[in-house]
PyMOL CGO cylinders between C-alpha atoms (Angstrom):
from pymol import cmd
from pymol.cgo import CYLINDER

trace = [
    CYLINDER, -23.32, 31.66, 121.91, -21.77, 28.36, 122.89, 0.3, 1, 1, 1, 1, 1, 1,
    CYLINDER, -21.77, 28.36, 122.89, -18.22, 28.31, 124.23, 0.3, 1, 1, 1, 1, 1, 1,
    CYLINDER, -18.22, 28.31, 124.23, -17.01, 26.33, 121.22, 0.3, 1, 1, 1, 1, 1, 1,
    CYLINDER, -17.01, 26.33, 121.22, -18.39, 29.00, 118.87, 0.3, 1, 1, 1, 1, 1, 1,
    CYLINDER, -18.39, 29.00, 118.87, -16.91, 31.83, 120.94, 0.3, 1, 1, 1, 1, 1, 1,
    CYLINDER, -16.91, 31.83, 120.94, -13.49, 30.18, 120.88, 0.3, 1, 1, 1, 1, 1, 1,
    CYLINDER, -13.49, 30.18, 120.88, -13.64, 29.60, 117.13, 0.3, 1, 1, 1, 1, 1, 1,
    CYLINDER, -13.64, 29.60, 117.13, -14.44, 33.28, 116.60, 0.3, 1, 1, 1, 1, 1, 1,
    CYLINDER, -14.44, 33.28, 116.60, -11.65, 34.29, 118.98, 0.3, 1, 1, 1, 1, 1, 1,
    CYLINDER, -11.65, 34.29, 118.98, -9.16, 32.12, 117.10, 0.3, 1, 1, 1, 1, 1, 1,
    CYLINDER, -9.16, 32.12, 117.10, -10.13, 33.75, 113.81, 0.3, 1, 1, 1, 1, 1, 1,
    CYLINDER, -10.13, 33.75, 113.81, -9.66, 37.19, 115.34, 0.3, 1, 1, 1, 1, 1, 1,
    CYLINDER, -9.66, 37.19, 115.34, -6.29, 36.44, 116.92, 0.3, 1, 1, 1, 1, 1, 1,
    CYLINDER, -6.29, 36.44, 116.92, -4.70, 34.41, 114.16, 0.3, 1, 1, 1, 1, 1, 1,
    CYLINDER, -4.70, 34.41, 114.16, -6.14, 36.67, 111.46, 0.3, 1, 1, 1, 1, 1, 1,
    CYLINDER, -6.14, 36.67, 111.46, -3.88, 39.45, 112.73, 0.3, 1, 1, 1, 1, 1, 1,
    CYLINDER, -3.88, 39.45, 112.73, -0.73, 37.32, 112.88, 0.3, 1, 1, 1, 1, 1, 1,
    CYLINDER, -0.73, 37.32, 112.88, 1.90, 36.78, 110.20, 0.3, 1, 1, 1, 1, 1, 1,
    CYLINDER, 1.90, 36.78, 110.20, 1.64, 33.32, 108.67, 0.3, 1, 1, 1, 1, 1, 1,
    CYLINDER, 1.64, 33.32, 108.67, 5.08, 32.38, 109.99, 0.3, 1, 1, 1, 1, 1, 1,
    CYLINDER, 5.08, 32.38, 109.99, 3.78, 32.82, 113.56, 0.3, 1, 1, 1, 1, 1, 1,
    CYLINDER, 3.78, 32.82, 113.56, 0.65, 30.73, 113.08, 0.3, 1, 1, 1, 1, 1, 1,
    CYLINDER, 0.65, 30.73, 113.08, 2.71, 28.09, 111.29, 0.3, 1, 1, 1, 1, 1, 1,
    CYLINDER, 2.71, 28.09, 111.29, 4.93, 27.67, 114.35, 0.3, 1, 1, 1, 1, 1, 1,
    CYLINDER, 4.93, 27.67, 114.35, 1.92, 27.47, 116.65, 0.3, 1, 1, 1, 1, 1, 1,
    CYLINDER, 1.92, 27.47, 116.65, 0.03, 24.96, 114.51, 0.3, 1, 1, 1, 1, 1, 1,
    CYLINDER, 0.03, 24.96, 114.51, 3.11, 22.79, 114.10, 0.3, 1, 1, 1, 1, 1, 1,
    CYLINDER, 3.11, 22.79, 114.10, 3.73, 22.76, 117.85, 0.3, 1, 1, 1, 1, 1, 1,
    CYLINDER, 3.73, 22.76, 117.85, 0.15, 21.60, 118.44, 0.3, 1, 1, 1, 1, 1, 1,
    CYLINDER, 0.15, 21.60, 118.44, 0.51, 18.90, 115.80, 0.3, 1, 1, 1, 1, 1, 1,
    CYLINDER, 0.51, 18.90, 115.80, 3.78, 17.75, 117.36, 0.3, 1, 1, 1, 1, 1, 1,
    CYLINDER, 3.78, 17.75, 117.36, 2.20, 17.56, 120.81, 0.3, 1, 1, 1, 1, 1, 1,
    CYLINDER, 2.20, 17.56, 120.81, -0.66, 15.48, 119.47, 0.3, 1, 1, 1, 1, 1, 1,
    CYLINDER, -0.66, 15.48, 119.47, 1.80, 13.21, 117.66, 0.3, 1, 1, 1, 1, 1, 1,
    CYLINDER, 1.80, 13.21, 117.66, 3.80, 12.75, 120.87, 0.3, 1, 1, 1, 1, 1, 1,
    CYLINDER, 3.80, 12.75, 120.87, 1.02, 10.53, 122.19, 0.3, 1, 1, 1, 1, 1, 1,
    CYLINDER, 1.02, 10.53, 122.19, 0.42, 12.64, 125.30, 0.3, 1, 1, 1, 1, 1, 1,
    CYLINDER, 0.42, 12.64, 125.30, -3.28, 11.91, 125.04, 0.3, 1, 1, 1, 1, 1, 1,
    CYLINDER, -3.28, 11.91, 125.04, -2.63, 8.25, 125.80, 0.3, 1, 1, 1, 1, 1, 1,
    CYLINDER, -2.63, 8.25, 125.80, -1.25, 9.06, 129.25, 0.3, 1, 1, 1, 1, 1, 1,
    CYLINDER, -1.25, 9.06, 129.25, -4.01, 11.44, 130.37, 0.3, 1, 1, 1, 1, 1, 1,
    CYLINDER, -4.01, 11.44, 130.37, -6.29, 10.00, 133.04, 0.3, 1, 1, 1, 1, 1, 1,
    CYLINDER, -6.29, 10.00, 133.04, -9.65, 8.78, 131.79, 0.3, 1, 1, 1, 1, 1, 1,
    CYLINDER, -9.65, 8.78, 131.79, -13.13, 8.08, 133.10, 0.3, 1, 1, 1, 1, 1, 1,
    CYLINDER, -13.13, 8.08, 133.10, -12.94, 5.27, 135.65, 0.3, 1, 1, 1, 1, 1, 1,
    CYLINDER, -12.94, 5.27, 135.65, -9.40, 6.09, 136.80, 0.3, 1, 1, 1, 1, 1, 1,
    CYLINDER, -9.40, 6.09, 136.80, -8.64, 7.01, 140.40, 0.3, 1, 1, 1, 1, 1, 1,
    CYLINDER, -8.64, 7.01, 140.40, -7.92, 10.73, 140.69, 0.3, 1, 1, 1, 1, 1, 1,
    CYLINDER, -7.92, 10.73, 140.69, -4.63, 11.57, 142.39, 0.3, 1, 1, 1, 1, 1, 1,
    CYLINDER, -4.63, 11.57, 142.39, -5.01, 13.30, 145.75, 0.3, 1, 1, 1, 1, 1, 1,
    CYLINDER, -5.01, 13.30, 145.75, -3.69, 16.86, 145.81, 0.3, 1, 1, 1, 1, 1, 1,
    CYLINDER, -3.69, 16.86, 145.81, -3.47, 19.84, 148.11, 0.3, 1, 1, 1, 1, 1, 1,
    CYLINDER, -3.47, 19.84, 148.11, -2.69, 23.16, 146.44, 0.3, 1, 1, 1, 1, 1, 1,
    CYLINDER, -2.69, 23.16, 146.44, -2.77, 26.82, 147.52, 0.3, 1, 1, 1, 1, 1, 1,
    CYLINDER, -2.77, 26.82, 147.52, -5.56, 29.02, 146.26, 0.3, 1, 1, 1, 1, 1, 1,
    CYLINDER, -5.56, 29.02, 146.26, -5.28, 32.70, 145.37, 0.3, 1, 1, 1, 1, 1, 1,
    CYLINDER, -5.28, 32.70, 145.37, -5.21, 33.56, 149.10, 0.3, 1, 1, 1, 1, 1, 1,
    CYLINDER, -5.21, 33.56, 149.10, -2.55, 30.99, 149.97, 0.3, 1, 1, 1, 1, 1, 1,
    CYLINDER, -2.55, 30.99, 149.97, -5.04, 28.64, 151.63, 0.3, 1, 1, 1, 1, 1, 1,
    CYLINDER, -5.04, 28.64, 151.63, -4.47, 24.96, 150.88, 0.3, 1, 1, 1, 1, 1, 1,
    CYLINDER, -4.47, 24.96, 150.88, -7.34, 23.25, 149.09, 0.3, 1, 1, 1, 1, 1, 1,
    CYLINDER, -7.34, 23.25, 149.09, -7.36, 19.43, 149.15, 0.3, 1, 1, 1, 1, 1, 1,
    CYLINDER, -7.36, 19.43, 149.15, -9.25, 17.21, 146.74, 0.3, 1, 1, 1, 1, 1, 1,
    CYLINDER, -9.25, 17.21, 146.74, -10.36, 15.00, 149.64, 0.3, 1, 1, 1, 1, 1, 1,
    CYLINDER, -10.36, 15.00, 149.64, -12.14, 17.98, 151.18, 0.3, 1, 1, 1, 1, 1, 1,
    CYLINDER, -12.14, 17.98, 151.18, -13.68, 19.08, 147.88, 0.3, 1, 1, 1, 1, 1, 1,
    CYLINDER, -13.68, 19.08, 147.88, -15.36, 15.71, 147.33, 0.3, 1, 1, 1, 1, 1, 1,
    CYLINDER, -15.36, 15.71, 147.33, -16.42, 15.11, 150.92, 0.3, 1, 1, 1, 1, 1, 1,
    CYLINDER, -16.42, 15.11, 150.92, -20.04, 16.17, 150.31, 0.3, 1, 1, 1, 1, 1, 1,
    CYLINDER, -20.04, 16.17, 150.31, -20.35, 16.09, 146.53, 0.3, 1, 1, 1, 1, 1, 1,
    CYLINDER, -20.35, 16.09, 146.53, -18.45, 15.83, 143.26, 0.3, 1, 1, 1, 1, 1, 1,
    CYLINDER, -18.45, 15.83, 143.26, -15.71, 18.20, 142.17, 0.3, 1, 1, 1, 1, 1, 1,
    CYLINDER, -15.71, 18.20, 142.17, -15.40, 19.79, 138.74, 0.3, 1, 1, 1, 1, 1, 1,
    CYLINDER, -15.40, 19.79, 138.74, -11.66, 20.28, 138.23, 0.3, 1, 1, 1, 1, 1, 1,
    CYLINDER, -11.66, 20.28, 138.23, -10.33, 22.23, 135.27, 0.3, 1, 1, 1, 1, 1, 1,
    CYLINDER, -10.33, 22.23, 135.27, -6.75, 22.82, 134.19, 0.3, 1, 1, 1, 1, 1, 1,
    CYLINDER, -6.75, 22.82, 134.19, -5.87, 25.99, 132.31, 0.3, 1, 1, 1, 1, 1, 1,
    CYLINDER, -5.87, 25.99, 132.31, -2.68, 27.63, 131.05, 0.3, 1, 1, 1, 1, 1, 1,
    CYLINDER, -2.68, 27.63, 131.05, -2.68, 31.14, 132.48, 0.3, 1, 1, 1, 1, 1, 1,
    CYLINDER, -2.68, 31.14, 132.48, -3.85, 34.73, 132.56, 0.3, 1, 1, 1, 1, 1, 1,
    CYLINDER, -3.85, 34.73, 132.56, -1.93, 35.41, 129.35, 0.3, 1, 1, 1, 1, 1, 1,
    CYLINDER, -1.93, 35.41, 129.35, -4.06, 32.92, 127.38, 0.3, 1, 1, 1, 1, 1, 1,
    CYLINDER, -4.06, 32.92, 127.38, -7.24, 34.51, 125.94, 0.3, 1, 1, 1, 1, 1, 1,
    CYLINDER, -7.24, 34.51, 125.94, -8.75, 31.09, 125.27, 0.3, 1, 1, 1, 1, 1, 1,
    CYLINDER, -8.75, 31.09, 125.27, -8.37, 30.16, 128.94, 0.3, 1, 1, 1, 1, 1, 1,
    CYLINDER, -8.37, 30.16, 128.94, -9.89, 33.46, 130.05, 0.3, 1, 1, 1, 1, 1, 1,
    CYLINDER, -9.89, 33.46, 130.05, -12.89, 32.90, 127.79, 0.3, 1, 1, 1, 1, 1, 1,
    CYLINDER, -12.89, 32.90, 127.79, -13.25, 29.36, 129.14, 0.3, 1, 1, 1, 1, 1, 1,
    CYLINDER, -13.25, 29.36, 129.14, -13.21, 30.57, 132.75, 0.3, 1, 1, 1, 1, 1, 1,
    CYLINDER, -13.21, 30.57, 132.75, -15.83, 33.19, 131.93, 0.3, 1, 1, 1, 1, 1, 1,
    CYLINDER, -15.83, 33.19, 131.93, -18.17, 30.55, 130.55, 0.3, 1, 1, 1, 1, 1, 1,
    CYLINDER, -18.17, 30.55, 130.55, -17.60, 28.32, 133.57, 0.3, 1, 1, 1, 1, 1, 1,
    CYLINDER, -17.60, 28.32, 133.57, -18.55, 31.27, 135.78, 0.3, 1, 1, 1, 1, 1, 1,
    CYLINDER, -18.55, 31.27, 135.78, -21.84, 31.61, 133.92, 0.3, 1, 1, 1, 1, 1, 1,
    CYLINDER, -21.84, 31.61, 133.92, -22.52, 27.91, 134.40, 0.3, 1, 1, 1, 1, 1, 1,
    CYLINDER, -22.52, 27.91, 134.40, -21.44, 27.67, 138.02, 0.3, 1, 1, 1, 1, 1, 1,
    CYLINDER, -21.44, 27.67, 138.02, -24.96, 27.94, 139.45, 0.3, 1, 1, 1, 1, 1, 1,
    CYLINDER, -24.96, 27.94, 139.45, -26.08, 24.98, 137.36, 0.3, 1, 1, 1, 1, 1, 1,
    CYLINDER, -26.08, 24.98, 137.36, -23.20, 22.91, 138.72, 0.3, 1, 1, 1, 1, 1, 1,
    CYLINDER, -23.20, 22.91, 138.72, -24.07, 23.86, 142.29, 0.3, 1, 1, 1, 1, 1, 1,
    CYLINDER, -24.07, 23.86, 142.29, -27.55, 22.38, 141.85, 0.3, 1, 1, 1, 1, 1, 1,
    CYLINDER, -27.55, 22.38, 141.85, -25.80, 19.01, 142.01, 0.3, 1, 1, 1, 1, 1, 1,
    CYLINDER, -25.80, 19.01, 142.01, -23.72, 20.02, 145.04, 0.3, 1, 1, 1, 1, 1, 1,
    CYLINDER, -23.72, 20.02, 145.04, -20.65, 20.14, 142.79, 0.3, 1, 1, 1, 1, 1, 1,
    CYLINDER, -20.65, 20.14, 142.79, -17.67, 22.31, 143.66, 0.3, 1, 1, 1, 1, 1, 1,
    CYLINDER, -17.67, 22.31, 143.66, -15.80, 24.05, 140.84, 0.3, 1, 1, 1, 1, 1, 1,
    CYLINDER, -15.80, 24.05, 140.84, -12.07, 24.77, 140.94, 0.3, 1, 1, 1, 1, 1, 1,
    CYLINDER, -12.07, 24.77, 140.94, -9.46, 25.61, 138.33, 0.3, 1, 1, 1, 1, 1, 1,
    CYLINDER, -9.46, 25.61, 138.33, -5.76, 24.76, 138.42, 0.3, 1, 1, 1, 1, 1, 1,
    CYLINDER, -5.76, 24.76, 138.42, -2.86, 26.45, 136.63, 0.3, 1, 1, 1, 1, 1, 1,
    CYLINDER, -2.86, 26.45, 136.63, 0.91, 26.69, 137.13, 0.3, 1, 1, 1, 1, 1, 1,
    CYLINDER, 0.91, 26.69, 137.13, 0.64, 30.41, 137.85, 0.3, 1, 1, 1, 1, 1, 1,
    CYLINDER, 0.64, 30.41, 137.85, 1.65, 32.13, 141.05, 0.3, 1, 1, 1, 1, 1, 1,
    CYLINDER, 1.65, 32.13, 141.05, -1.21, 33.26, 143.30, 0.3, 1, 1, 1, 1, 1, 1,
    CYLINDER, -1.21, 33.26, 143.30, -0.96, 36.91, 142.26, 0.3, 1, 1, 1, 1, 1, 1,
    CYLINDER, -0.96, 36.91, 142.26, -1.69, 36.00, 138.64, 0.3, 1, 1, 1, 1, 1, 1,
    CYLINDER, -1.69, 36.00, 138.64, -4.66, 33.88, 139.66, 0.3, 1, 1, 1, 1, 1, 1,
    CYLINDER, -4.66, 33.88, 139.66, -5.98, 36.77, 141.72, 0.3, 1, 1, 1, 1, 1, 1,
    CYLINDER, -5.98, 36.77, 141.72, -5.62, 38.98, 138.66, 0.3, 1, 1, 1, 1, 1, 1,
    CYLINDER, -5.62, 38.98, 138.66, -8.00, 36.73, 136.74, 0.3, 1, 1, 1, 1, 1, 1,
    CYLINDER, -8.00, 36.73, 136.74, -10.44, 36.59, 139.64, 0.3, 1, 1, 1, 1, 1, 1,
    CYLINDER, -10.44, 36.59, 139.64, -10.54, 40.37, 139.90, 0.3, 1, 1, 1, 1, 1, 1,
    CYLINDER, -10.54, 40.37, 139.90, -10.84, 40.88, 136.15, 0.3, 1, 1, 1, 1, 1, 1,
    CYLINDER, -10.84, 40.88, 136.15, -13.63, 38.35, 135.65, 0.3, 1, 1, 1, 1, 1, 1,
    CYLINDER, -13.63, 38.35, 135.65, -15.20, 38.56, 139.11, 0.3, 1, 1, 1, 1, 1, 1,
    CYLINDER, -15.20, 38.56, 139.11, -14.89, 34.84, 139.63, 0.3, 1, 1, 1, 1, 1, 1,
    CYLINDER, -14.89, 34.84, 139.63, -16.15, 33.34, 142.87, 0.3, 1, 1, 1, 1, 1, 1,
    CYLINDER, -16.15, 33.34, 142.87, -14.44, 29.96, 142.69, 0.3, 1, 1, 1, 1, 1, 1,
    CYLINDER, -14.44, 29.96, 142.69, -10.90, 29.08, 143.69, 0.3, 1, 1, 1, 1, 1, 1,
    CYLINDER, -10.90, 29.08, 143.69, -7.96, 29.19, 141.30, 0.3, 1, 1, 1, 1, 1, 1,
    CYLINDER, -7.96, 29.19, 141.30, -5.19, 26.93, 142.57, 0.3, 1, 1, 1, 1, 1, 1,
    CYLINDER, -5.19, 26.93, 142.57, -1.44, 27.25, 141.92, 0.3, 1, 1, 1, 1, 1, 1,
    CYLINDER, -1.44, 27.25, 141.92, 0.28, 24.07, 140.72, 0.3, 1, 1, 1, 1, 1, 1,
    CYLINDER, 0.28, 24.07, 140.72, 3.94, 25.10, 140.68, 0.3, 1, 1, 1, 1, 1, 1,
    CYLINDER, 3.94, 25.10, 140.68, 5.92, 23.14, 138.13, 0.3, 1, 1, 1, 1, 1, 1,
    CYLINDER, 5.92, 23.14, 138.13, 2.69, 21.48, 136.97, 0.3, 1, 1, 1, 1, 1, 1,
    CYLINDER, 2.69, 21.48, 136.97, 3.36, 18.59, 139.35, 0.3, 1, 1, 1, 1, 1, 1,
    CYLINDER, 3.36, 18.59, 139.35, -0.33, 17.81, 139.89, 0.3, 1, 1, 1, 1, 1, 1,
    CYLINDER, -0.33, 17.81, 139.89, -0.98, 18.26, 136.18, 0.3, 1, 1, 1, 1, 1, 1,
    CYLINDER, -0.98, 18.26, 136.18, 1.72, 15.64, 135.60, 0.3, 1, 1, 1, 1, 1, 1,
    CYLINDER, 1.72, 15.64, 135.60, -0.13, 13.18, 137.86, 0.3, 1, 1, 1, 1, 1, 1,
    CYLINDER, -0.13, 13.18, 137.86, -3.17, 13.64, 135.64, 0.3, 1, 1, 1, 1, 1, 1,
    CYLINDER, -3.17, 13.64, 135.64, -0.94, 13.10, 132.58, 0.3, 1, 1, 1, 1, 1, 1,
    CYLINDER, -0.94, 13.10, 132.58, -1.27, 16.68, 131.36, 0.3, 1, 1, 1, 1, 1, 1,
    CYLINDER, -1.27, 16.68, 131.36, 2.20, 18.24, 131.71, 0.3, 1, 1, 1, 1, 1, 1,
    CYLINDER, 2.20, 18.24, 131.71, 4.28, 19.12, 128.67, 0.3, 1, 1, 1, 1, 1, 1,
    CYLINDER, 4.28, 19.12, 128.67, 7.28, 21.38, 128.03, 0.3, 1, 1, 1, 1, 1, 1,
    CYLINDER, 7.28, 21.38, 128.03, 7.32, 24.34, 125.67, 0.3, 1, 1, 1, 1, 1, 1,
    CYLINDER, 7.32, 24.34, 125.67, 10.56, 24.44, 123.72, 0.3, 1, 1, 1, 1, 1, 1,
    CYLINDER, 10.56, 24.44, 123.72, 12.18, 25.23, 120.39, 0.3, 1, 1, 1, 1, 1, 1,
    CYLINDER, 12.18, 25.23, 120.39, 10.53, 27.63, 117.95, 0.3, 1, 1, 1, 1, 1, 1,
    CYLINDER, 10.53, 27.63, 117.95, 7.35, 27.90, 120.02, 0.3, 1, 1, 1, 1, 1, 1,
    CYLINDER, 7.35, 27.90, 120.02, 9.24, 28.90, 123.16, 0.3, 1, 1, 1, 1, 1, 1,
    CYLINDER, 9.24, 28.90, 123.16, 11.22, 31.47, 121.18, 0.3, 1, 1, 1, 1, 1, 1,
    CYLINDER, 11.22, 31.47, 121.18, 8.00, 32.90, 119.70, 0.3, 1, 1, 1, 1, 1, 1,
    CYLINDER, 8.00, 32.90, 119.70, 6.31, 33.27, 123.08, 0.3, 1, 1, 1, 1, 1, 1,
    CYLINDER, 6.31, 33.27, 123.08, 9.37, 34.60, 124.88, 0.3, 1, 1, 1, 1, 1, 1,
    CYLINDER, 9.37, 34.60, 124.88, 10.86, 36.96, 122.31, 0.3, 1, 1, 1, 1, 1, 1,
    CYLINDER, 10.86, 36.96, 122.31, 7.92, 37.97, 120.11, 0.3, 1, 1, 1, 1, 1, 1,
    CYLINDER, 7.92, 37.97, 120.11, 4.79, 37.70, 122.25, 0.3, 1, 1, 1, 1, 1, 1,
    CYLINDER, 4.79, 37.70, 122.25, 6.71, 38.77, 125.39, 0.3, 1, 1, 1, 1, 1, 1,
    CYLINDER, 6.71, 38.77, 125.39, 5.08, 35.95, 127.35, 0.3, 1, 1, 1, 1, 1, 1,
    CYLINDER, 5.08, 35.95, 127.35, 7.91, 34.89, 129.64, 0.3, 1, 1, 1, 1, 1, 1,
    CYLINDER, 7.91, 34.89, 129.64, 6.41, 31.91, 131.46, 0.3, 1, 1, 1, 1, 1, 1,
    CYLINDER, 6.41, 31.91, 131.46, 8.86, 31.98, 134.41, 0.3, 1, 1, 1, 1, 1, 1,
    CYLINDER, 8.86, 31.98, 134.41, 7.50, 35.43, 135.29, 0.3, 1, 1, 1, 1, 1, 1,
    CYLINDER, 7.50, 35.43, 135.29, 3.98, 34.03, 135.49, 0.3, 1, 1, 1, 1, 1, 1,
    CYLINDER, 3.98, 34.03, 135.49, 4.71, 30.63, 136.98, 0.3, 1, 1, 1, 1, 1, 1,
    CYLINDER, 4.71, 30.63, 136.98, 7.54, 31.30, 139.40, 0.3, 1, 1, 1, 1, 1, 1,
    CYLINDER, 7.54, 31.30, 139.40, 9.83, 28.61, 137.96, 0.3, 1, 1, 1, 1, 1, 1,
    CYLINDER, 9.83, 28.61, 137.96, 11.94, 28.20, 134.85, 0.3, 1, 1, 1, 1, 1, 1,
    CYLINDER, 11.94, 28.20, 134.85, 10.57, 24.86, 133.67, 0.3, 1, 1, 1, 1, 1, 1,
    CYLINDER, 10.57, 24.86, 133.67, 8.54, 26.28, 130.77, 0.3, 1, 1, 1, 1, 1, 1,
    CYLINDER, 8.54, 26.28, 130.77, 5.96, 23.58, 131.40, 0.3, 1, 1, 1, 1, 1, 1,
    CYLINDER, 5.96, 23.58, 131.40, 2.22, 23.89, 130.86, 0.3, 1, 1, 1, 1, 1, 1,
    CYLINDER, 2.22, 23.89, 130.86, -0.83, 21.67, 131.32, 0.3, 1, 1, 1, 1, 1, 1,
    CYLINDER, -0.83, 21.67, 131.32, -2.94, 20.41, 128.47, 0.3, 1, 1, 1, 1, 1, 1,
    CYLINDER, -2.94, 20.41, 128.47, -6.28, 22.17, 129.12, 0.3, 1, 1, 1, 1, 1, 1,
    CYLINDER, -6.28, 22.17, 129.12, -8.66, 19.63, 130.62, 0.3, 1, 1, 1, 1, 1, 1,
    CYLINDER, -8.66, 19.63, 130.62, -11.82, 19.09, 132.65, 0.3, 1, 1, 1, 1, 1, 1,
    CYLINDER, -11.82, 19.09, 132.65, -12.55, 16.31, 135.11, 0.3, 1, 1, 1, 1, 1, 1,
    CYLINDER, -12.55, 16.31, 135.11, -15.56, 15.45, 137.24, 0.3, 1, 1, 1, 1, 1, 1,
    CYLINDER, -15.56, 15.45, 137.24, -14.41, 13.53, 140.31, 0.3, 1, 1, 1, 1, 1, 1,
    CYLINDER, -14.41, 13.53, 140.31, -16.95, 11.68, 142.43, 0.3, 1, 1, 1, 1, 1, 1,
    CYLINDER, -16.95, 11.68, 142.43, -17.08, 11.40, 146.20, 0.3, 1, 1, 1, 1, 1, 1,
    CYLINDER, -17.08, 11.40, 146.20, -15.33, 8.04, 145.84, 0.3, 1, 1, 1, 1, 1, 1,
    CYLINDER, -15.33, 8.04, 145.84, -12.35, 9.72, 144.18, 0.3, 1, 1, 1, 1, 1, 1,
    CYLINDER, -12.35, 9.72, 144.18, -13.06, 8.12, 140.82, 0.3, 1, 1, 1, 1, 1, 1,
    CYLINDER, -13.06, 8.12, 140.82, -13.06, 10.21, 137.64, 0.3, 1, 1, 1, 1, 1, 1,
    CYLINDER, -13.06, 10.21, 137.64, -16.60, 10.24, 136.24, 0.3, 1, 1, 1, 1, 1, 1,
    CYLINDER, -16.60, 10.24, 136.24, -15.84, 12.47, 133.25, 0.3, 1, 1, 1, 1, 1, 1,
    CYLINDER, -15.84, 12.47, 133.25, -12.62, 13.47, 131.52, 0.3, 1, 1, 1, 1, 1, 1,
    CYLINDER, -12.62, 13.47, 131.52, -12.05, 15.65, 128.50, 0.3, 1, 1, 1, 1, 1, 1,
    CYLINDER, -12.05, 15.65, 128.50, -8.89, 17.35, 127.34, 0.3, 1, 1, 1, 1, 1, 1,
    CYLINDER, -8.89, 17.35, 127.34, -7.89, 19.75, 124.56, 0.3, 1, 1, 1, 1, 1, 1,
    CYLINDER, -7.89, 19.75, 124.56, -4.38, 19.25, 123.19, 0.3, 1, 1, 1, 1, 1, 1,
    CYLINDER, -4.38, 19.25, 123.19, -5.39, 21.96, 120.73, 0.3, 1, 1, 1, 1, 1, 1,
    CYLINDER, -5.39, 21.96, 120.73, -5.64, 24.72, 123.34, 0.3, 1, 1, 1, 1, 1, 1,
    CYLINDER, -5.64, 24.72, 123.34, -7.94, 26.83, 121.14, 0.3, 1, 1, 1, 1, 1, 1,
    CYLINDER, -7.94, 26.83, 121.14, -10.74, 24.31, 121.71, 0.3, 1, 1, 1, 1, 1, 1,
    CYLINDER, -10.74, 24.31, 121.71, -12.59, 23.48, 124.94, 0.3, 1, 1, 1, 1, 1, 1,
    CYLINDER, -12.59, 23.48, 124.94, -15.67, 21.35, 125.68, 0.3, 1, 1, 1, 1, 1, 1,
    CYLINDER, -15.67, 21.35, 125.68, -18.91, 23.23, 126.17, 0.3, 1, 1, 1, 1, 1, 1,
    CYLINDER, -18.91, 23.23, 126.17, -19.74, 23.37, 129.91, 0.3, 1, 1, 1, 1, 1, 1,
    CYLINDER, -19.74, 23.37, 129.91, -23.30, 22.16, 129.27, 0.3, 1, 1, 1, 1, 1, 1,
    CYLINDER, -23.30, 22.16, 129.27, -21.84, 18.67, 128.98, 0.3, 1, 1, 1, 1, 1, 1,
    CYLINDER, -21.84, 18.67, 128.98, -20.98, 18.75, 132.68, 0.3, 1, 1, 1, 1, 1, 1,
    CYLINDER, -20.98, 18.75, 132.68, -24.61, 18.86, 133.81, 0.3, 1, 1, 1, 1, 1, 1,
    CYLINDER, -24.61, 18.86, 133.81, -25.45, 15.72, 131.87, 0.3, 1, 1, 1, 1, 1, 1,
    CYLINDER, -25.45, 15.72, 131.87, -22.71, 13.85, 133.74, 0.3, 1, 1, 1, 1, 1, 1,
    CYLINDER, -22.71, 13.85, 133.74, -23.61, 15.27, 137.14, 0.3, 1, 1, 1, 1, 1, 1,
    CYLINDER, -23.61, 15.27, 137.14, -27.20, 14.06, 136.72, 0.3, 1, 1, 1, 1, 1, 1,
    CYLINDER, -27.20, 14.06, 136.72, -25.93, 10.48, 136.65, 0.3, 1, 1, 1, 1, 1, 1,
    CYLINDER, -25.93, 10.48, 136.65, -23.73, 10.61, 139.76, 0.3, 1, 1, 1, 1, 1, 1,
]
cmd.load_cgo(trace, "trace")
């Protein structure tokens, strides 16, 4: 089953169990984020990727310049351990990791979570690639991905779903990244960029191989 199909099924399962007033808030928040024009500021193919150095799950700093020294980097941004869509996405990336490595590509994922939460995902899914902590979504902001959860959506997550983002992220900003994937070449230029303002959708990882073949 393709990732897109798995996520569509997951959405049906999750939202099918929710009261309509909950899904209405979530759908409206997604529509509002799209209408905000955030997609226009997200870095695109051909843009220079911002340099970053972030701690992995073990506290070791991982720099983009080192990742792309000998080959391209596949960089993904995800929301957190509490997001079932993100967890499904990471699981599919794990399955596809060997294909990426054929092109000497290094895979990493970035979220605003503290290291302990990233380690939780690694242990649960037996991942063998680094999950980096981007506190405050500062690197996500450089890629144009940062947004702030507020209003009815924040209230729903905090008081109904019991997802208190400061407990996961180690700050009280209530910011998140738009889920996204980038392939960054050894020259630091973005060769592929795709984002999902609707967080229930993600690009199928098979697309990555087609891009890597051309680098």
